[in-house]
GUNUVEX-467921 format. One record per atom (N, C-alpha, C, O): x, y, z. Coordinates in steps of 0.001 Angstrom, whole numbers, plus 524288, in hexadecimal, padded with zeros to 5 digits. Example, Ala and Ser with C-alpha at 12.3 -4.5 7.8 and 13.67 -1.06 7.14 Angstrom:
REM GUNUVEX-467921
833867E9C681E788300C7EE6C81E78833907F31C81E788379C7F30982111832327F73681BA8835667FBDC81BE4832648001E81EBE834618047281F67
//
This chain:
REM GUNUVEX-467921
FD5D1BDBDA25B32FD6F8BD9482601DFD23BBD978263C7FD123BD5B426690FCF6DBDDE9263BDFCAE9BDE6626734FC6BEBDA51265FCFC444BD8412698EFC5F1BD922260FBFC204BD53B25F83FC374BCFD72619EFC011BCCFB2637CFC864BCE7626153FCA21BC96A26353FC95BBC9262693DFC77FBC53426B42FCABEBCD4126BF8FCA1BBCD58271A9FC45CBCD0927322FC2F5BCA4B276D3FC107BCFCE2704FFBB6EBCF8427168FB96ABC9F727097FB664BC7FA273C1FBB15BC77C26C5EFB965BC21D26B51FBB3EBBE7326FA9FB844BBB1F27173FC00FBBF0A27156FC213BBBAA27582FBF17BBC7A27A97FBE40BB8C327D87FBD80BC13F27BA3FBA58BC24728054FB507BBFA027FF6FB2FEBBDB2283DEFB2C9BBF8927B4BFADD3BBCC027A9FFAEAABB6F427B93FABA5BB48827E6DFB2B5BB4AD2793FFB3C8BAF1C27A0BFB4ACBADE427FCAFB311BA9C2281A7FB731BB1682829BFB85CBB09728822FB364BB00D28B66FB37ABAD8728F7EFAF1FBB25A289AFFAA30BB1CF28C7EFA856BAC2728C94FA55EBAAA02900AFAA11BA90A288CAFA820BA3B72882EFAC12B9F82289B1FAA8DB9B0E28AAEFB104BA0CF289E4FB505B9CF628B55FBA2CB9FBF28C53FBB17BA41128A6DFBD7AB9D3128F52FC2A7B9F412906EFC6A3B9ACE29012FC919B9972293F9FC748B988A28B6CFCAD3B941528ADEFD089B95B428B7FFD200B9A2E28A88FD3A7B91F928D20FD940B92DA28DDCFDBE7B943B288B4FDF28B97C328881FDA86B917B2849BFDCA9B927A27F61FD826B940827BD2FD5BEB90A627965FD6F0B992227B75FD216B9ACC278EAFD22CB9B3527305FCE0FB9BF5270A5FD6AFB9AC027090FD6D7B9B6C26AE5FD9CFB97032683FFDD0FB945826A94FD888B966226345FDB34B92A025FEBFDBECB954525AA2FD835B976625873FE09CB95222589EFE1B2B97B9253A2FE2CDB93BB24F67FE5A0B8FED25037FE086B94AF24AE9FE1B1B91C32462AFE2B2B95C2241ECFE24AB9A74242E2FE3FDB940323D50FE524B979A23905FE093B9B5123824FDC5CB99AE2367FFE16EBA04D2393DFDD8FBA4762387DFD8A1BA3DA23BBEFD49BBA62123A6CFD8D6BA0D423FF8FD450BA00C2434FFD5DEBA07D24906FD9D2B9E4C24AA9FD2C8BA34D24C08FD350BA369251B1FCE64BA0F5253F5FCA16BA2F725337FCF09B9CA3256B4FCAB2B99E32592AFCA8BB9B2E25EF2FCEA1B9BCB26168FC5E1B9B992611FFC51FB9C54266B2FC38CB9710268FEFBFB2B94B426758FC689B954826CC1FC5A5B902B26F23FC264B90B42741BFC2C8B949A276E4FBF3BB8CD02752DFBC83B8C6F27A1CFB788B8F9227A98FB538B8FB827ECEFB5CAB921A27668FB0E7B95132768AFACFFB924827306FADC2B91E126E4BFA8D1B905F2756AFA4BEB8D9D27289FA11EB919D27001F9E83B948E272C7FA0E4B91CB26ACEF9D84B959D26835F97CDB953E269E1F9503B9928269C4F960CB90AA26B66F90A9B8FF726D15F8F6BB92A827236F8ADAB938027373F9365B940227535F92A5B96A327A34F931AB9C92279C9F91FAB9F5B27D8BF94BAB9E7F2754CF9589BA41D27486F9063BA699272C7F8DBFBA49B26F49F8F01BAAF52753EF8A13BAD86273E8F8A0CBAF3D26E34F8E28BB03126BE4F8567BAF9E26BFCF84FABB13626681F8712BB6C1265BBF894EBB7F0261A4F865DBBA2326998F887CBBF7826934F8E6EBBF5F26910F90D8BC24526615F90CCBBC0A26C4AF9684BBBA726C4CF9888BB92626745F9C9CBBABB26545F95BFBB54526533F9750BB2E82603CF9731BB70025BEEF9ABBBB73B258AEF9322BBA3725BE6F92BBBBE57257F1F972EBC2442587EF9970BC3ED25496F9872BC3C125D4AF9CB6BC78025E1CFA1F3BC50A25C9FFA53DBC7A225A42FA2C1BC02525DF6FA796BBD7725C7BFA827BBD422568EFAC76BBDCC2547CFA3D2BBC7C253DEFA3F7BBC8124E2CFA5BEBC1D624C22FA8E4BC22324882FA3BEBC5FC24E72FA568BCB4124CE6FAB3EBCC1924DF7FADDCBCF0524B2EFAD35BC988251FBFB2B8BCA1825377FB658BC6842505BFBB1CBC707250B3FB423BC2E924D58FB75DBBF9524A0BFB79EBB9E024B97FBACABB6F624974FB459BB83224F42FB431BB2B6250DAFAF02BB05324F36FAAF1BB2E024F83FAF25BAB7824D7DFAA60BA8CC24BE3FAAA7BA31E24D8FFAEDCBA10A24E9DFA61CBA0A324DC8FA5C2B9B2424F53FA703B97B724AA5FA4E8B987124662FAA7CB93F724B84FABF0B90442476EFADB4B8B3624A06FB0ECB8B4F24D98FABABB86E82484AFAD4BB81C424A2FFAD1AB81592501EFB09DB7F1F25288FA8F5B838525279FA823B82FD2580FFAB29B86C325B7DFAB35B862826042FADAEB8AA325929FB0A0B8E6E25C3EFB0B0B93B725996FAE46B94792557FFB372B975125BEFFB3FDB9C8E259B1FB954B9D1525725FBD46B9B4C2593CFB95EB9F9525292FBE57BA0AF25019FBE23BA5E324D44FB9F7BA81824C56FC2CCBA7CA24BECFC342BACC624942FC779BAC6D2451CFCBB9BAA622460FFC641BAE6F24082FCA3DBAF3723C93FCCD1BB48823D4EFD166BB54223C0CFC9C9BB84023F5FFCBD3BBD802402FFD081BBD77243E5FD469BC015242E1FD026BBA9724815FD454BBA8024BF5FD7F4BB5D424B4AFDB9EBB51E24E53FD6EFBB2AE2475AFDA24BAE1124683FDEB7BAEEC242DDFE1DFBAB6124216FDF25BB38A2409DFE389BB49623D1DFE53BBBA3623DC2FE24CBBD7F23FB1FE9EFBBB4223C23FEC0CBC08E23CAFFEC74BC3252376AFEE26BC7A12370E
//
């Protein structure tokens, strides 16, 4: 749970959308955060936390399924 909260705090530095997530089968997408605006250090930390850039956004398989 701590890793997810840390990742969400990083995303919050770059955007605060009304509906910040989108779920698909085994995928959790973060909406409204442009990967091009996220610092390379934050991208690296997000990768360690289970989020990666795909198709113009951030997603996670780790947090997308139970």
